[in-house]
Steps between C-alpha positions, in 0.01 A plus 500: 500500500652831398481832661222718353629854534795696637325555837396134537719275712489130568418413864510164682202399717557285811245311712451658845451160672783284364716776341518310170564721194232383255407781259649781298308797367557853378433816684506863387723658765396856396135438589529246783749593769416244770556123481244283324279260703296245299295195590651213302505122514808350669584144378711427809222604749231368267268790562449867406715732709626858500808547281718809555759658282858418609826678438 
């Protein structure tokens, strides 16, 4: 997956419960200053959990 624009950056999402890094996505850092928090399915936990952006 490529980066869409010059302000978009790839970010890694990690599960809050098991800390497993499961997903990557893009984020426009010009519009969104804070870290992303999304509800995603974690295959290790086998349930939907909150995934937060990591460094």
